[in-house]
N, C-alpha and C positions, 0 to 999 in steps of 0.2 A: 447614601454615602457609605464608605467602607465601615465594617464593624470593627471597633477597637479590639485588639487581641485579648485584652483582659476581660472582655465581655463575652467571650465565647462560651458555649452552652454546656461544657462538660465538667463533671466532678473532678476535684483535684486528685483523687486517688485512682483514677482510671483514665486511659487514653481517650475514651469516649463512652457515652452512655446510650444504650439502645432503649427503645420505649419500654421494654419489659425488664430492663435492668439486669439482663442475663450476663454472667461473667464469661470471659474467654475460656474456651475449652479445647484449645489446639492440642493435638497429640500426634506425635510423629514416630515412625518406625526407624530402625537403624540397621537393617540387614543390608550388607553390601551386595550389589547386584551388577548385572551386565549393563554396558552402555553402548548406544549406537552412535554412528556418525550421522550428522543431520545435514539437510540441505542448507546452503549458505543463505544469509539474509539478503534482502533486496539490494540491487546495485546502489552505489552511493548517490548517483544522479536521481534515481527514483525516490530514495529516502529524503534527499535534500528538497526535492520539489514538494513532497507531502509535508515535511516539517516546516518549510517556509510558508505554506498555506496556513498551517496551524498557528504559526507565530504572528501572522497578520491579525489574528483575532485578539491578541494581547493589546489592550488600549492604554497601557500604563501600569504603574504600580497599584496593586490592590491588596488589601489585607485579607488573608485567608488563613487564620491561625487558630490553634486549639490549645489551651493551656493544659498541661498535664504534669503530674508529679514525676520527678525523675525516677526511673526504675533501675534496679541493679542489673548490669549487663550479665548475660549468661556466660558461663565458662565453656568454651568449645571443647568437644571431645578430642580424643587422639586422632591424628591425621589418618584419613581412610586410605585403604590400599587402592592402587591404580586399577581402574575397571578394564574389563575385556571389551574391545570394540567389535561391534557387529558390522556386517557389510551395509553400506548405505542403500536405501530403497530406491525404487524408481521415483523420479520427481513427479510422475503422473499418478502415483498411488493416491486414490481419493480418500479424503478424510484424515490424512496424516497431519498431526499437529506440526507446526513449523517453529522451531526455536533456533537461536543463533548457532552457527557452526562452531563459534568459539566456545560454546558451552557444552560441546559434545562429550568432553571428558570429565565433566563435573559429576562426581558420584552422587547417587540418590538412593533412598531406601524407603520401602514401605511394604507391608504384607501383600497388598494388591499388586505392586510392581513385581514382587518375587514370583507370584503366581503367573502373572502375564509373561514374565521373562521365561519361566519354565515352559509355558505353552508355546511361546514363540520359538524357543530353541528346538523343541520337539518337532514343530511344524517345519522349521528351517532344515533340520536334518532329513525329515521325510521328503521334503522337496528336493534336496540335494541328491538323495538316493534315487528318486524318480527321474531326475535329470540324468544321472549316471546310467540308469537303465535305458532311457530313451536314446542317449548318446551311443551306448553299446549296440542297440538295435539299429541305429542309423549307420554305424560302421558296418554291421552285418549286411544291411541292405545295399550299401554302397559297394561293398566287396563283391556281392553277388551280381550286381548290375555291371560292374567292371568285367567280371568273368564272362557274363552273358555277351557283352560287347566283343570280348576277345574271341569267344567261340563262334560268334556270328561272323566275324571277319574271317576266321579260319574256314568256316563252311563256304562262304562266298568265294574266297580265294581258291579253295580246292575244286569247287564246282566250275569255276571259270577255267581253271587249269585243265580239268577233264574235257571241257568243251573245246579248248584250244588244241589239246593233244589229239582229240578225235578228228578234228578238221585236218590236222597235219597227216594223220594216219590214212585218211581217205586219199590224200594226194599220193602218199607212198604206195598204197594198194593199187592205185591207178597206174603208177609208173611200173610196178612189178608186172601187172597184167600186160602192159604194152610191150615190155621187153620180152616177156614169155612168148607173145605172139610173133614178134620179129624173129626170135631164135627158132621157133618152129618152122616158119616159112623158109628161112635160110637153109636149114637141114644140113647135117654133117659138118657144119662149120667148126665145131669143137674139135673133131678128130683132125681136121686139116691144120688147125692152129697148133695142136699139140705136136703134130709131125714137123711142122715148120720150126717150132721152137726147139725141137730135139735135134734138128740137123746141125752139122758143124758149120754149115754156111747157110743159115736160115735166110729164106727169101719170103718175106711176108708181104702179101699184096695188100692193097688198101682195103679190100673186102675182108681179108683175114684180120687186119688190124682193127677194123670196126667190130668184128666178132669178139676179139679179145677184150676190147673196151666194154663191149656190151656185157660180157660175162662178169667183168669186175663190177660194173654198175649194179648188176643183179645182186651180187654178194652184199654190196653196200646197202641196197634197198632192203634186203631181207633182214640184215642186222638192225637197220633203222626201225623197221616195222616191229621187230621184237622189243626194241628199247621203248618205243612209244606205247606198246601194249602193257609193258611192265609199269611204266609211269602212270598210265591211265588207271591201272589197278590200284596203285599206291594212292593216287589222288582221290579215287572213288572211296577207298577205305577211310581216308582221312575225313572226307566230307560226311560219310555215314556216321563215323564216330562223333564228329562235331554235332550232328543232328541229334544223336542219342543223348549226348551230354547236355545239349541245350534243353531238351525236354525235361531231364532231371533237374537242371538248375532252375528252370521256370517253375517247376513244382515247389522246389525249396524256396524260391523267392516269394511265391504266394503265401507259404506258411510264415516266412519271416515278416512279410508285410503285415500279416494279421497280428503277429506278436508285437510288432512295432506300434501298431495302432493302440493295442492295449497299454503299451508303455507311454504313448502320447496322452491317452486319456488319464492315466494315473498322474502324469506330470501336470496336466491342466488342473485336475482336482487338487493336487498338492499346492499348486500356485495360488489357487483361490483361497485355500486355508491359510497359507503363509501370509498372504496379503491381509486377510482379516485379522490374523493374530498379530501382524506387525503393527497395524493401526491401534489395536488394543494395547499392545506393548508400549508404543510411543505415547498414547494418551495416559496410561498409568505412570509412565516415566515423568511426564511434565507435571503430574499431580503428586508425585512422590516428593518427600522431604529431602532437600539438599543436606548431605551429611555435614555435620559440624554446626549447623544453624537450625532455625526453627521454622523456616518457610519453604514452600515447594518450589520446584524448578520453574514453574510458570511465572511465579513472582520474580525470581531472579531474571528471567528473560524479559519481563516487563521493565525492570529497572535498567537492564543492560541495553535494551533497544532504545529506551528514551534517552539515555546518555549518548548513544551513537547518533540519534537523529539530531539532538541539540548540538553536538559537536560539528555537524555538517553546516548548520546555518549560523551558529554563534560560537565559533571556536574560542573566543576570548572569555566565554562564561566559565568553562572548565569544570562544570558539574560532572561528577562521576556516578556510576551506578550505585555504589555503596552509600553515597551521600543521600540518594533518594531512598534507598532501603532503610536508612536510619529513620527518616520521617515516617515511612510506612509502618515501621515497627511501633513507634510511639502513638501515631494517630489511629491506626486501626488494626494493629497486630497482623500486618500483611494481608488484610482482607479476610481474616478469620475470627474477628472479635465476636463474642457471643455465640460461638458455635457455627458461625457462617463459614462456608468453605469456598475455595476458588475452583472454578471450572477450567477446562483445558484452554479455552479462549480468553481467559482472564476475567470473565464475569463472576460476580459473587452469587452464591446459591440463593441468597435472598438479599434484599436491599438493606444496607446499613444506614440507618437514619438516626440522628441525634435527637435530643429533647428540644422542645420549643424555645426559640429565642424570644421569650415573653417578659423579660426583665427580672425574673426570679432566678434563683440558683446562681447568682453572680453573673448573669448574662445581660446583654443589651436587649432592648425591646426592638426587634426587627420585624416589621410587618411583612406579610407575604409579598414576594416579588416574582413568583413564577406560577401563580394560580394553583399551587399545590401539585404541579406536574411532576417535579422531581422529589419533593419531600412528602407529598401526600397531605399537606397541611395548607388549607386556604386561608388560615388566619395569621399564622406566623411562619417565618422561615425556620428551617432546621438544617444543620450541616449533614451532608450526604456523602456516601461512598467511602471507600477504603482510605482516601486521602482527606476526607472531611472538608469538602468545599461547601460553602453556603451557596445557594442557587445564583445569587447575583454575581459572586466571584467566578463561579463556574461559567457563567454566560460570557465572561471576558477572556477566560483562559482555556476554554474547552478545546479538546484536541482528539484526534483519531490516532492513538498510539499504536494500535495493532493493524491499522490501515485496512479495516474491514468495511469502510464506508459509513460507519456510525460513530457518534461521540456520546459516550455515556459516563457519568461520574461513578457509576457502579461497576465499571470495567477497570481492572487494575492497570491495563496498558494505557487506556485513555487518561485515567486519573493521574498516573505517574508522569505522563508526558505533559499534562497541564501543570503539575507541580514543578516540573523541570523548567517550564517556561516562566512560571511565577518566580522561582528562585533566581533565574537569570535576569529578571527585571529588578530584583531586590538588591543584588550585590554582584561584584565581579570577583574573579580569582577564586572560584569555588573549588579549586583543586587543593586549597590550603585551609588550615583551620581558621584563620582570621576571616577570610571571605565567607566560609561556611557559617561561622558564628553570626555574622551580620545577616546572612540570608535566613538562617534558622530563627533568629530573633524577630525578623520581619514576619515570618510565618506564625510565630507565637511570642509575644512579648513576655517571656519568662526565662530567666537564666537557668533555673533547674531543667526546664524543657530543653534549652539549647545544649546543656551538658549531657542530658540523657540521649538526645538524638545523635550528637557527635560521638558519644561513647559507643553506641550501637553501630554507627557508620564505620568507625575505625575497626571495630571488632569484625565486622563483615569483610572489610578490606583484607584483614590479616587471615581470615579463615578460608576464604574462597579465592584462590589465586587464578584469576582469569585475565586474559590480555585486555588492555584498554581498547574499547570500541572505537576511539578516535584515532588510533594508530593506523 
């Protein structure tokens, strides 16, 4: 049967107790840094299908609560300056953490993020310079190829013209020879023609007329031959010049091609570096602390994603990301209690496990329900993970919040999605204080707990202005 909330296993002065009793040691940097654009989250249809599958595992109201003394809300620092946005990466870039696009302008800070951002900016500039060099080389190669094509066309045209002119010249030469032979055979025709033309009453016979026309034809042919020879010389010179220029251009093209290959190799190398540094940058970003609060961006993404998934399948529930963040703060310090840290995929660096539910320390006696698979205890159950689910409650509300194919209470995405499902079965109207109080009280039958969680929730809402994922 469900564990009564007042029987949960944690001391009243801490949100939970680890086996070694180590205190929380969360520490966050505050250096403002650059921000990237991120790929959008999954289409609504895909998110709806996955969330619906997770919701089918909820078999009714179950009590999964942890008593905790109310903590004083932290005072948010001054509003951060707007971050500089970097260009979005290729969606095929392997290893790139994916956070919601709506969180792209949320400023974060940490020393590791500062270093990663500096490395990425240097790599990005080097890549841009390499691209510019390769582009310049491309333009040079393209220009030379265009000039080669132009000269090749000139050469072909000139050589074709020479061939055509020479063919015509042969015809003219043949006509000249024929007329010369005919003039020689006729003999004296020129003198007779001149006399006839000089007479006041010229009488030109048909033979003389043919002689006159023949002489005129010879003049035309001689003029035409001279013109063809001049044109042949001009076209031959143009073709020879084109051939010489082509040789020089092809030599230049060989040299430019070689320099272009160097530019291409430099760009390829820079692209590999910028891709590696981009992944490191993004991973350090999701692990950096959101400015104004005490949790990293990966935690914000877990809360934001869970609220979006729930809104698709149960819009009447109304739970918001900040309402889930309030629970996470009080239950497990956003997955960082006792020095534990969050990884880029939402896993905790080590398992957060509470004390035995053995009837002592104001806890109920809850015998083992999972064979020690989750809590490592085969004798008694223990609350597990950043949202502190006892194994039997987790088995009813377990979820795959980051859609990686696994469901783990030690992953903040999965645990937050399970907590969202639990809250939605406990109360309605979770976008208002009344509904939230009822849901929080179901999570832990303690009014100080409810006040503390709601206080943190509203603080986060005011501090981090992001769009509602249900919109």
